[in-house]
N, CA, C and O of each residue as an XYZ file, in Angstrom:
728
protein
N       0.845     -1.148      0.016
C       0.085      0.034      0.001
C       0.925      1.235     -0.017
O       2.041      1.255      0.503
N       0.377      2.269     -0.633
C       1.091      3.576     -0.649
C       1.533      3.989      0.687
O       2.645      4.492      0.839
N       0.722      3.803      1.662
C       1.158      4.250      3.167
C       2.438      3.706      3.545
O       3.166      4.422      4.234
N       2.846      2.522      3.198
C       4.191      1.936      3.491
C       5.326      2.712      2.778
O       6.441      2.827      3.286
N       5.032      3.175      1.719
C       6.029      3.922      1.049
C       6.206      5.363      1.498
O       7.312      5.901      1.545
N       4.981      6.009      1.851
C       5.005      7.281      2.481
C       5.690      7.245      3.631
O       6.354      8.241      3.914
N       5.681      6.022      4.602
C       6.253      5.847      5.875
C       7.842      5.999      5.832
O       8.518      6.247      6.831
N       8.327      5.827      4.608
C       9.815      5.808      4.436
C      10.329      7.277      4.263
O      11.540      7.495      4.263
N       9.515      8.177      4.131
C       9.972      9.671      3.901
C      10.450     10.123      5.181
O       9.855      9.793      6.207
N      11.469     10.846      5.206
C      12.043     11.324      6.616
C      11.180     12.506      7.064
O      10.784     13.396      6.311
N      10.930     12.412      8.399
C      10.049     13.429      9.048
C      10.944     14.616      9.419
O      11.893     14.475     10.191
N      10.618     15.821      8.840
C      11.290     17.005      9.113
C      11.089     17.551     10.546
O      11.867     18.389     11.002
N      10.089     17.096     11.222
C       9.735     17.769     12.492
C      10.597     17.071     13.636
O      11.076     15.942     13.532
N      10.720     17.885     14.714
C      11.310     17.388     16.020
C      10.444     16.328     16.390
O       9.316     16.223     15.909
N      11.025     15.353     17.414
C      10.286     14.218     17.745
C       9.496     14.676     18.914
O       8.438     14.070     19.081
N       9.759     15.537     19.688
C       8.949     16.242     20.718
C       7.627     16.770     20.409
O       7.549     17.724     19.636
N       6.644     16.294     20.890
C       5.277     16.731     20.717
C       4.714     16.370     19.189
O       3.804     17.020     18.675
N       5.293     15.387     18.610
C       4.850     15.057     17.217
C       3.474     14.273     17.492
O       3.558     13.115     17.901
N       2.386     14.773     17.314
C       1.143     13.977     17.437
C       0.653     13.187     16.160
O       0.089     12.096     16.242
N       0.916     13.824     14.997
C       0.407     13.160     13.852
C       1.490     12.683     12.960
O       2.329     13.454     12.495
N       1.469     11.335     12.708
C       2.576     10.814     11.772
C       2.620     11.199     10.394
O       1.579     11.242      9.738
N       3.741     11.484      9.892
C       3.659     12.188      8.609
C       3.309     11.230      7.582
O       2.833     11.827      6.616
N       3.358      9.982      7.415
C       2.743      9.050      6.504
C       1.234      9.235      6.530
O       0.653      9.375      5.454
N       0.528      9.248      7.710
C      -0.890      9.230      7.950
C      -1.412     10.607      7.330
O      -2.448     10.566      6.666
N      -0.762     11.806      7.508
C      -1.109     13.014      7.053
C      -1.026     13.124      5.665
O      -1.938     13.626      5.008
N       0.150     12.630      5.101
C       0.326     12.737      3.679
C      -0.820     11.759      2.885
O      -1.360     12.156      1.853
N      -1.108     10.516      3.450
C      -2.063      9.684      2.756
C      -3.331     10.307      2.856
O      -3.986     10.414      1.819
N      -3.844     10.783      4.040
C      -5.099     11.716      4.198
C      -5.214     12.677      3.226
O      -6.258     12.802      2.585
N      -4.014     13.540      3.005
C      -4.062     14.540      2.116
C      -4.274     14.151      0.528
O      -4.956     14.780     -0.281
N      -3.553     13.014      0.305
C      -3.739     12.493     -1.076
C      -5.201     12.123     -1.346
O      -5.740     12.436     -2.407
N      -5.839     11.450     -0.370
C      -7.202     11.026     -0.451
C      -8.147     12.234     -0.676
O      -9.084     12.226     -1.474
N      -7.767     13.350      0.178
C      -8.641     14.532      0.152
C      -8.393     15.159     -1.367
O      -9.372     15.451     -2.052
N      -7.241     15.324     -1.791
C      -6.973     15.986     -2.992
C      -7.651     15.172     -4.208
O      -8.033     15.758     -5.221
N      -7.780     13.696     -4.024
C      -8.342     12.954     -5.068
C      -9.824     13.123     -5.028
O     -10.525     12.850     -6.002
N     -10.336     13.607     -3.816
C     -11.768     13.856     -3.651
C     -12.132     15.121     -4.020
O     -13.311     15.435     -3.855
N     -11.295     15.990     -4.531
C     -11.637     17.504     -5.040
C     -11.271     18.594     -3.890
O     -11.698     19.746     -3.975
N     -10.481     18.174     -2.843
C      -9.869     19.370     -1.999
C      -8.926     20.102     -2.674
O      -7.977     19.586     -3.265
N      -9.166     21.422     -2.608
C      -8.096     22.441     -3.200
C      -7.279     23.129     -2.336
O      -6.256     23.615     -2.819
N      -7.532     23.300     -1.006
C      -6.854     24.143     -0.110
C      -6.687     23.426      1.285
O      -7.360     22.442      1.591
N      -5.788     23.967      2.065
C      -5.506     23.271      3.386
C      -6.708     23.239      4.206
O      -6.743     22.317      5.021
N      -7.659     24.001      4.179
C      -9.001     24.094      4.922
C      -9.868     23.026      4.347
O     -10.559     22.414      5.162
N      -9.964     22.666      2.993
C     -10.747     21.693      2.449
C     -10.182     20.341      2.793
O     -10.943     19.393      2.986
N      -8.852     20.215      2.880
C      -8.268     19.104      3.335
C      -8.486     18.682      4.757
O      -8.664     17.498      5.044
N      -8.474     19.604      5.613
C      -8.842     19.510      7.022
C     -10.381     19.280      7.008
O     -10.742     18.470      7.861
N     -11.283     19.757      6.307
C     -12.546     19.402      6.351
C     -12.936     17.976      5.874
O     -13.830     17.302      6.386
N     -12.048     17.550      4.690
C     -12.251     16.177      4.348
C     -12.008     15.364      5.458
O     -12.848     14.534      5.804
N     -10.641     15.553      6.230
C     -10.342     14.744      7.355
C     -11.417     14.602      8.313
O     -11.791     13.468      8.611
N     -11.936     15.581      8.808
C     -12.889     15.728      9.718
C     -14.205     14.985      9.410
O     -14.769     14.313     10.274
N     -14.700     15.129      8.101
C     -15.864     14.527      7.565
C     -15.631     13.045      7.608
O     -16.528     12.305      8.014
N     -14.472     12.573      7.210
C     -14.300     11.051      6.893
C     -13.300     10.494      8.016
O     -12.484      9.592      7.826
N     -13.510     11.209      9.264
C     -12.473     10.821     10.417
C     -12.517      9.363     10.675
O     -11.475      8.710     10.745
N     -13.732      8.812     10.824
C     -13.843      7.329     11.453
C     -13.303      6.380     10.257
O     -12.635      5.407     10.607
N     -13.493      6.542      9.125
C     -13.128      5.941      8.038
C     -11.593      5.881      7.943
O     -10.961      4.826      7.984
N     -11.053      7.095      7.813
C      -9.622      7.306      7.786
C      -8.934      6.571      8.887
O      -7.923      5.910      8.652
N      -9.463      6.668     10.114
C      -8.747      5.956     11.348
C      -8.781      4.416     10.953
O      -7.751      3.761     11.114
N      -9.903      3.823     10.452
C      -9.878      2.502     10.218
C      -8.994      2.145      9.044
O      -8.209      1.203      9.159
N      -9.070      2.806      7.977
C      -8.293      2.496      6.729
C      -6.925      2.747      7.051
O      -6.139      1.868      6.697
N      -6.469      3.721      7.628
C      -4.972      4.072      7.760
C      -4.451      3.508      9.074
O      -3.231      3.434      9.218
N      -5.263      3.104     10.045
C      -4.813      2.671     11.408
C      -4.213      3.737     12.106
O      -3.111      3.603     12.638
N      -4.891      4.840     12.148
C      -4.482      6.131     12.984
C      -4.865      5.975     14.372
O      -5.880      5.360     14.700
N      -4.097      6.503     15.166
C      -4.522      6.457     16.701
C      -4.665      7.925     17.201
O      -4.656      8.191     18.403
N      -4.794      8.838     16.258
C      -4.850     10.232     16.798
C      -6.241     10.525     17.391
O      -7.189      9.813     17.059
N      -6.377     11.389     18.125
C      -7.605     11.861     19.094
C      -8.524     12.612     18.037
O      -9.737     12.414     17.960
N      -7.887     13.410     17.310
C      -8.693     14.151     16.353
C      -7.912     14.581     15.027
O      -6.686     14.472     15.011
N      -8.551     15.032     13.995
C      -7.972     15.342     12.783
C      -6.963     16.744     12.919
O      -7.432     17.615     13.651
N      -5.828     17.000     12.382
C      -5.035     18.027     12.412
C      -5.757     19.130     11.960
O      -6.625     19.055     11.090
N      -5.378     20.279     12.601
C      -6.045     21.531     12.079
C      -5.526     21.874     10.691
O      -4.590     21.193     10.271
N      -6.011     22.830      9.940
C      -5.608     22.934      8.693
C      -4.086     23.728      8.724
O      -3.271     23.571      7.815
N      -3.848     24.551      9.840
C      -2.477     25.146      9.911
C      -1.514     24.040     10.164
O      -0.399     24.150      9.656
N      -1.827     22.848     10.976
C      -0.964     21.760     11.244
C      -0.583     21.103      9.930
O       0.571     20.765      9.666
N      -1.782     20.918      8.997
C      -1.491     20.074      7.793
C      -0.615     20.853      6.925
O       0.299     20.297      6.316
N      -0.868     22.280      6.815
C       0.023     23.123      6.061
C       1.389     23.000      6.382
O       2.191     22.857      5.460
N       1.830     23.038      7.717
C       3.222     23.070      8.100
C       3.782     21.699      7.817
O       4.955     21.623      7.449
N       3.056     20.609      7.952
C       3.475     19.259      7.697
C       3.840     19.212      6.281
O       4.952     18.815      5.931
N       2.864     19.639      5.377
C       3.052     19.435      3.852
C       4.241     20.214      3.322
O       5.119     19.748      2.596
N       4.158     21.542      3.805
C       5.401     22.458      3.528
C       6.691     21.997      3.697
O       7.601     22.132      2.878
N       6.773     21.314      5.044
C       8.252     20.929      5.386
C       8.662     19.628      4.707
O       9.840     19.276      4.768
N       7.728     18.873      4.044
C       8.154     17.625      3.530
C       8.873     17.862      2.451
O       8.486     18.761      1.706
N      10.010     17.158      2.138
C      10.943     17.217      0.923
C      10.187     16.717     -0.247
O       9.578     15.647     -0.262
N      10.267     17.583     -1.254
C       9.778     17.113     -2.616
C      10.349     15.867     -3.180
O       9.674     14.924     -3.593
N      11.665     15.932     -3.165
C      12.302     14.850     -3.650
C      12.077     13.448     -3.032
O      12.087     12.430     -3.725
N      11.866     13.445     -1.644
C      11.650     12.320     -0.986
C      10.129     11.841     -1.155
O       9.879     10.645     -1.000
N       9.132     12.729     -1.461
C       7.838     12.303     -1.834
C       7.805     11.706     -3.136
O       7.191     10.665     -3.371
N       8.544     12.440     -4.096
C       8.664     11.895     -5.473
C       9.321     10.542     -5.434
O       9.010      9.722     -6.298
N      10.188     10.242     -4.524
C      10.946      9.021     -4.532
C      10.025      7.921     -4.137
O      10.030      6.802     -4.651
N       9.177      8.349     -3.118
C       8.199      7.302     -2.472
C       7.160      6.915     -3.633
O       6.949      5.723     -3.858
N       6.586      7.799     -4.285
C       5.685      7.701     -5.334
C       6.295      6.755     -6.407
O       5.598      5.843     -6.851
N       7.594      6.944     -6.847
C       8.358      6.089     -7.893
C       8.490      4.826     -7.375
O       8.314      3.914     -8.183
N       8.787      4.490     -6.101
C       9.021      3.177     -5.738
C       7.618      2.334     -5.747
O       7.476      1.196     -6.193
N       6.746      3.054     -5.225
C       5.286      2.512     -5.152
C       4.720      2.270     -6.700
O       3.959      1.328     -6.922
N       5.119      3.140     -7.709
C       4.757      2.900     -9.036
C       5.472      1.703     -9.621
O       4.917      0.909    -10.381
N       6.556      1.625     -9.284
C       7.548      0.480     -9.756
C       6.936     -0.987     -9.234
O       6.877     -1.985     -9.953
N       6.575     -0.935     -8.098
C       5.796     -2.091     -7.489
C       4.574     -2.507     -8.232
O       4.316     -3.671     -8.539
N       3.813     -1.422     -8.507
C       2.653     -1.698     -9.327
C       2.967     -2.097    -10.810
O       2.289     -2.899    -11.452
N       3.929     -1.528    -11.216
C       4.111     -1.950    -12.670
C       4.506     -3.342    -12.837
O       4.213     -3.999    -13.836
N       5.253     -3.832    -11.734
C       5.717     -5.243    -11.735
C       4.540     -6.223    -11.647
O       4.705     -7.362    -12.086
N       3.395     -5.872    -11.126
C       2.111     -6.554    -10.900
C       1.440     -6.753    -12.340
O       0.628     -7.661    -12.521
N       1.780     -5.940    -13.272
C       1.117     -6.180    -14.509
C       1.517     -7.287    -15.189
O       2.721     -7.402    -15.414
N       0.593     -8.319    -15.650
C       0.903     -9.504    -16.467
C       2.184     -9.262    -17.566
O       2.388     -8.123    -17.988
N       2.914    -10.245    -17.943
C       3.947    -10.076    -18.814
C       3.589     -9.517    -20.138
O       4.217     -8.638    -20.726
N       2.485    -10.132    -20.560
C       1.919     -9.763    -21.977
C       1.474     -8.407    -22.009
O       1.341     -7.922    -23.133
N       1.217     -7.693    -21.029
C       0.523     -6.403    -20.854
C       1.384     -5.275    -20.561
O       0.879     -4.194    -20.259
N       2.724     -5.439    -20.628
C       3.592     -4.336    -20.134
C       3.917     -3.458    -21.278
O       5.031     -3.409    -21.799
N       2.802     -2.709    -21.670
C       2.979     -1.489    -22.793
C       3.036     -0.199    -21.996
O       2.226      0.109    -21.122
N       4.019      0.481    -22.365
C       4.281      1.709    -21.788
C       4.146      3.014    -22.794
O       4.915      3.040    -23.755
N       3.340      3.945    -22.645
C       3.149      5.098    -23.346
C       3.920      6.252    -22.892
O       3.867      6.527    -21.693
N       4.583      6.919    -23.623
C       5.544      8.034    -23.242
C       5.073      9.287    -24.172
O       4.832      9.138    -25.369
N       4.966     10.566    -23.481
C       4.620     11.547    -24.429
C       5.111     12.820    -23.563
O       5.032     12.810    -22.334
N       5.600     13.866    -24.255
C       5.993     14.986    -23.664
C       4.846     16.142    -23.809
O       4.214     16.167    -24.865
N       4.597     16.952    -22.947
C       3.608     17.922    -22.940
C       4.312     19.283    -22.447
O       5.208     19.354    -21.606
N       3.763     20.264    -23.091
C       4.106     21.761    -22.378
C       2.961     22.129    -21.373
O       1.764     21.975    -21.616
N       3.457     22.609    -20.270
C       2.625     22.826    -19.326
C       1.942     24.291    -19.553
O       2.640     25.295    -19.693
N       0.711     24.323    -19.573
C      -0.249     25.436    -19.881
C       0.018     26.573    -18.932
O       0.064     26.415    -17.712
N       0.205     27.803    -19.585
C       0.406     29.013    -18.670
C       1.934     29.054    -18.041
O       2.195     29.787    -17.087
N       2.794     28.307    -18.583
C       4.148     28.248    -17.784
C       5.114     29.261    -18.652
O       6.240     29.549    -18.247
N       4.669     29.683    -19.665
C       5.633     30.485    -20.413
C       5.523     31.880    -19.923
O       4.520     32.303    -19.349
N       6.665     32.635    -20.184
C       6.590     34.061    -19.850
C       7.122     34.938    -20.925
O       8.330     34.876    -21.151
N       6.329     35.801    -21.662
C       6.873     36.497    -22.797
C       7.678     37.574    -22.302
O       8.610     37.920    -23.028
N       7.487     38.262    -21.058
C       8.365     39.387    -20.688
C       9.763     39.063    -20.343
O      10.684     39.870    -20.467
N       9.901     37.792    -19.882
C      11.328     37.323    -19.665
C      11.925     36.425    -20.957
O      13.084     36.028    -21.080
N      11.031     36.261    -21.698
C      11.430     35.426    -23.029
C      11.743     34.011    -22.587
O      12.744     33.412    -22.979
N      10.824     33.487    -21.735
C      10.998     32.142    -21.204
C       9.924     31.316    -21.816
O       8.746     31.655    -21.696
N      10.331     30.075    -22.572
C       9.525     29.383    -23.125
C       8.837     28.462    -22.197
O       9.281     28.335    -21.056
N       7.701     27.750    -22.618
C       6.732     26.877    -21.635
C       7.747     25.745    -21.118
O       8.758     25.309    -21.668
N       7.202     25.429    -19.973
C       7.934     24.239    -19.274
C       7.305     23.066    -19.832
O       6.094     22.999    -20.038
N       8.258     21.993    -20.115
C       7.787     20.841    -20.625
C       8.093     19.527    -19.711
O       9.107     19.405    -19.024
N       7.165     18.673    -19.805
C       7.207     17.490    -18.902
C       7.065     16.071    -19.683
O       6.154     15.992    -20.507
N       7.756     15.147    -19.513
C       7.611     13.890    -20.157
C       6.922     12.899    -19.134
O       7.373     12.869    -17.989
N       5.965     12.168    -19.443
C       5.274     11.143    -18.703
C       5.434      9.858    -19.179
O       5.438      9.657    -20.394
N       5.591      8.804    -18.241
C       5.427      7.390    -18.742
C       4.224      6.838    -18.098
O       4.066      6.842    -16.878
N       3.384      6.367    -18.938
C       2.082      5.745    -18.587
C       2.052      4.307    -18.755
O       2.519      3.875    -19.808
N       1.555      3.428    -17.848
C       1.546      1.977    -17.982
C       0.099      1.834    -18.436
O      -0.825      2.216    -17.718
N      -0.103      1.255    -19.689
C      -1.513      1.085    -20.172
C      -2.248     -0.011    -19.437
O      -3.441      0.117    -19.165
N      -1.526     -1.133    -19.098
C      -2.194     -2.173    -18.570
C      -2.684     -1.893    -17.080
O      -3.706     -2.468    -16.708
N      -2.139     -1.200    -16.370
C      -2.582     -0.858    -15.106
C      -3.067      0.671    -14.881
O      -3.430      1.149    -13.806
N      -2.999      1.293    -16.052
C      -3.548      2.668    -16.139
C      -2.951      3.674    -15.188
O      -3.653      4.495    -14.597
N      -1.698      3.601    -15.055
C      -0.926      4.236    -13.967
C       0.266      5.073    -14.589
O       1.020      4.576    -15.426
N       0.388      6.349    -14.138
C       1.498      7.092    -14.478
C       2.587      6.619    -13.596
O       2.509      6.665    -12.368
N       3.625      6.155    -14.263
C       4.816      5.600    -13.427
C       5.717      6.731    -12.923
O       6.218      6.712    -11.799
N       5.900      7.724    -13.814
C       6.721      8.775    -13.549
C       6.701      9.877    -14.488
O       6.136      9.772    -15.577
N       7.340     11.008    -14.082
C       7.674     12.194    -14.968
C       8.768     12.720    -14.769
O       9.412     12.489    -13.746
N       9.173     13.521    -15.710
C      10.381     14.267    -15.753
C      10.428     15.596    -16.449
O       9.939     15.671    -17.577
N      10.915     16.548    -15.945
C      10.800     17.868    -16.601
C      11.819     17.681    -17.670
O      12.782     16.929    -17.514
N      11.612     18.344    -18.725
C      12.506     18.320    -19.865
C      13.306     19.611    -19.843
O      12.739     20.703    -19.814
N      14.710     19.471    -19.857
C      15.466     20.833    -19.722
C      15.197     21.769    -20.985
O      14.742     21.425    -22.075
N      15.572     22.973    -20.587
C      15.268     24.040    -21.542
C      15.989     23.861    -22.802
O      15.350     24.121    -23.821
N      17.328     23.426    -22.941
C      18.009     23.486    -24.171
C      18.008     22.104    -24.884
O      18.953     21.768    -25.597
N      17.044     21.397    -24.697
C      17.028     19.890    -25.070
C      15.626     19.587    -25.502
O      14.812     20.510    -25.549
N      15.252     18.265    -25.849
C      14.124     17.745    -26.101
C      13.796     16.617    -25.215
O      14.420     16.495    -24.160
N      12.803     15.713    -25.569
C      12.389     14.738    -24.710
C      13.089     13.429    -24.860
O      12.806     12.472    -24.140
N      13.994     13.381    -25.783
C      14.816     12.074    -25.891
C      15.786     11.900    -24.748
O      15.823     10.758    -24.291
N      16.547     12.760    -24.216
C      17.356     12.465    -23.135
C      16.529     12.228    -21.863
O      16.936     11.420    -21.028
N      15.337     12.930    -21.678
C      14.582     12.659    -20.585
C      13.969     11.303    -20.660
O      13.861     10.648    -19.624
N      13.609     10.886    -21.665
C      13.070      9.530    -21.971
C      14.183      8.603    -21.489
O      13.943      7.857    -20.540
N      15.396      8.596    -22.080
C      16.421      7.561    -21.794
C      16.708      7.658    -20.308
O      17.014      6.609    -19.740
N      16.650      8.773    -19.609
C      16.959      8.825    -18.125
C      15.990      7.943    -17.416
O      16.293      7.017    -16.664
N      14.737      8.352    -17.753
C      13.557      7.587    -17.036
C      13.559      6.187    -17.173
O      13.311      5.427    -16.238
N      13.863      5.788    -18.449
C      13.955      4.327    -18.577
C      14.964      3.620    -17.807
O      14.719      2.527    -17.296
N      16.194      4.256    -17.695
C      17.312      3.663    -17.034
C      16.944      3.803    -15.422
O      17.176      2.883    -14.638
N      16.343      5.065    -15.016
C      16.013      5.169    -13.441
C      15.029      4.167    -13.106
O      15.214      3.579    -12.041
N      13.927      3.824    -13.862
C      12.864      3.043    -13.459
C      13.067      1.477    -13.807
O      12.302      0.590    -13.427
N      14.177      1.293    -14.561
C      14.574     -0.019    -14.874
C      13.490     -0.685    -15.691
O      13.059     -1.816    -15.463
N      13.067      0.157    -16.714
C      12.095     -0.415    -17.704
C      12.524     -0.843    -19.007
O      11.727     -0.817    -19.945
N      13.817     -1.270    -19.167
C      14.350     -1.863    -20.351
C      13.659     -3.243    -20.664
O      13.455     -4.075    -19.780
N      13.350     -3.409    -21.838
C      12.751     -4.853    -22.201
C      11.293     -4.569    -22.409
O      10.609     -5.515    -22.800
N      10.753     -3.492    -22.220
C       9.407     -3.219    -22.292
C       8.897     -2.661    -23.660
O       9.789     -2.186    -24.363
N       7.673     -2.631    -24.155
C       7.141     -1.961    -25.348
C       6.693     -0.613    -25.039
O       5.850     -0.339    -24.185
N       7.293      0.194    -25.766
C       6.950      1.712    -25.575
C       6.279      2.177    -26.829
O       6.548      1.627    -27.897
N       5.407      3.174    -26.756
C       4.925      3.839    -27.846
C       5.280      5.376    -27.519
O       4.978      5.931    -26.463
N       6.007      6.010    -28.649
C       6.558      7.203    -28.530
C       6.261      7.968    -29.803
O       5.709      7.446    -30.772
N       6.674      9.299    -29.752
C       6.434     10.214    -30.779
C       7.511      9.799    -31.926
O       8.459      9.054    -31.679
N       7.279     10.324    -33.118
C       8.040     10.160    -34.170
C       9.480     10.638    -33.989
O      10.430     10.165    -34.614
N       9.567     11.680    -33.020
C      10.858     12.279    -32.710
C      11.847     11.273    -32.192
O      13.044     11.560    -32.221
N      11.405     10.018    -31.681
C      12.329      9.199    -31.061
C      12.666      8.154    -32.219
O      13.425      7.234    -31.915
N      12.235      8.206    -33.346
C      12.593      7.369    -34.490
C      13.871      7.852    -35.276
O      13.801      8.159    -36.466
N      14.963      7.902    -34.603
C      15.996      8.495    -35.276
C      17.094      7.297    -35.500
O      17.247      6.408    -34.662
N      17.768      7.364    -36.601
C      18.705      6.301    -36.998
C      19.782      6.128    -35.727
O      20.038      4.985    -35.350
N      20.283      7.046    -35.205
C      21.251      6.957    -34.110
C      20.615      6.214    -32.961
O      21.356      5.510    -32.275
N      19.313      6.286    -32.667
C      18.567      5.760    -31.385
C      18.086      4.429    -31.586
O      17.885      3.728    -30.595
N      17.838      3.911    -32.929
C      17.365      2.714    -33.170
C      18.406      1.552    -33.305
O      19.367      1.767    -34.044
N      18.313      0.306    -32.649
C      19.076     -0.630    -32.628
C      18.508     -1.631    -33.727
O      17.303     -1.876    -33.789
N      19.518     -2.243    -34.663
C      19.021     -3.176    -35.650
C      18.600     -4.483    -34.967
O      18.147     -5.411    -35.636
């Protein structure tokens, strides 16, 4: 379960007075976001509304749901790289559970809407995603550097996730003679 991988994230808070475990707060926050929460207050409202189910599902021993300010301080202090690493480990485990004949992966790069800046002459940020079609799961994403295209980002993701030997669907950009092996 994702909760186990979230439990591997190092907690940035001091041990003294720590009422809410990091993994529980992160998992409850993820569930709230998936349910349409868009702010710290709505995350807190989700936790209060579904308190009994969250305690049972996540095995929480808290007396009450954390306040929205507590949720904000916990989330803001969590290292982004550690959270990304936990998601990637979990995705890799899910990808291994796909039957051998169904391990097709779709890769595509997209420009993030509204990320360009005409005043600073900055082009739109681009991201490459790897999608496992059998499990309908986005395994990973990587930002594409400004002075390059999605080919190096794709190669790095394949190596990082250990996805060699899988069948990929890619844009025509990847069909270059130097990249294709006979």
